[in-house]
C-alpha positions in Angstrom: -62.6 -38.0 -76.1 -62.6 -41.8 -75.6 -59.8 -42.1 -78.4 -57.7 -39.6 -76.5 -58.1 -41.6 -73.2 -57.3 -44.8 -75.1 -54.1 -43.3 -76.5 -53.2 -42.1 -73.0 -53.6 -45.6 -71.5 -51.6 -47.1 -74.4 -48.8 -44.7 -73.7 -48.8 -45.7 -70.0 -49.0 -49.4 -70.5 -45.8 -51.1 -71.7 -46.0 -53.5 -74.6 -47.3 -57.0 -73.9 -43.9 -58.4 -74.8 -42.3 -56.5 -72.0 -40.0 -58.6 -69.8 -40.6 -59.5 -66.2 -40.8 -56.2 -64.2 -37.8 -57.0 -62.1 -35.8 -57.7 -65.2 -37.0 -54.5 -66.7 -35.4 -52.8 -63.7 -32.2 -54.8 -63.7 -30.2 -51.7 -64.8 -31.1 -50.2 -61.4 -28.3 -52.2 -59.8 -28.8 -53.1 -56.2 -31.9 -54.9 -54.8 -32.9 -51.7 -53.1 -32.7 -49.8 -56.4 -34.6 -52.6 -58.2 -37.3 -52.4 -55.5 -37.6 -48.7 -56.0 -37.8 -49.1 -59.7 -40.6 -51.7 -59.6 -42.5 -49.6 -57.1 -42.4 -46.7 -59.5 -43.5 -49.0 -62.3 -46.4 -50.3 -60.2 -47.5 -46.7 -59.6 -47.6 -46.0 -63.3 -49.5 -49.3 -64.0 -52.0 -48.4 -61.3 -52.5 -45.0 -62.9 -53.1 -46.6 -66.3 -55.5 -49.1 -64.7 -57.5 -46.4 -63.1 -57.9 -44.6 -66.4 -58.8 -47.8 -68.2 -61.4 -48.6 -65.5 -62.9 -45.1 -65.9 -63.1 -45.6 -69.6 -64.7 -49.1 -69.2 -67.1 -47.7 -66.6 -68.1 -45.0 -69.1 -68.8 -47.5 -71.8 -70.7 -49.8 -69.4 -72.8 -46.8 -68.3 -73.5 -45.8 -71.9 -74.6 -49.4 -72.7 -76.9 -49.5 -69.7 -78.4 -46.2 -70.9 -78.9 -47.3 -74.5 -80.4 -50.7 -73.5 -82.5 -49.4 -70.6 -81.0 -52.1 -68.4 -78.9 -51.4 -65.4 -76.6 -54.5 -65.6 -73.4 -53.7 -67.4 -72.0 -51.2 -64.9 -72.9 -53.2 -61.8 -71.3 -56.3 -63.5 -68.1 -54.4 -64.3 -67.9 -53.1 -60.7 -68.4 -56.6 -59.3 -65.8 -58.0 -61.7 -63.3 -55.3 -60.7 -63.8 -56.0 -57.0 -63.3 -59.7 -57.6 -60.3 -59.1 -59.7 -58.7 -56.9 -56.9 -59.3 -59.7 -54.4 -57.8 -62.2 -56.8 -54.7 -60.0 -57.5 -54.0 -59.5 -53.9 -54.4 -63.2 -52.9 -52.4 -64.4 -55.9 -49.6 -62.0 -55.4 -49.4 -62.8 -51.7 -49.1 -66.5 -52.7 -46.3 -65.5 -55.1 -44.6 -63.7 -52.2 -44.9 -66.7 -49.9 -43.2 -68.9 -52.5 -40.0 -66.8 -51.8 -39.9 -68.2 -48.3 -39.4 -64.9 -46.7 -36.3 -64.1 -48.7 -35.1 -60.7 -49.6 -36.7 -60.8 -53.0 -40.2 -61.2 -51.6 -41.3 -57.6 -51.9 -39.9 -57.3 -55.5 -41.8 -60.5 -56.4 -45.1 -59.2 -55.0 -44.7 -55.8 -56.7 -43.8 -57.5 -60.0 -46.9 -59.7 -59.7 -49.1 -56.6 -59.2 -47.5 -55.0 -62.3 -48.0 -58.1 -64.5 -51.6 -58.6 -63.4 -52.3 -54.8 -63.6 -51.0 -54.7 -67.2 -53.2 -57.6 -68.1 -56.3 -56.1 -66.4 -55.7 -52.8 -68.1 -55.7 -54.5 -71.5 -58.9 -56.4 -70.6 -60.7 -53.3 -69.5 -59.7 -51.4 -72.7 -61.0 -54.3 -74.8 -64.3 -54.0 -72.9 -64.5 -50.3 -73.8 -64.5 -50.7 -77.5 
């Protein structure tokens, strides 16, 4: 079952060599269309991230069960919470660097995508 879930996450997560999300959406045309494109991309990344977190939580729970220690799952949950706070603060800082310009929303969403892709990879590495 874990192999099927892993394959599912890989299918949802673009290759590490993917371009900046806004550039990936450059075919969309207008800034409004690029914004819609990156929003859809963010939703897909968030879906993959949720699946990866479920897989990693399952692995952590199994480790806790095998070792008789209840530390892996709480540590993962604490790390995930801290990561979410970091992601939001970092991406807000990226947005502020646009000085309130019209590309601010696209920049923030692109930041969420990039960090979400990286976190998904990290979670899947923990689940092996």
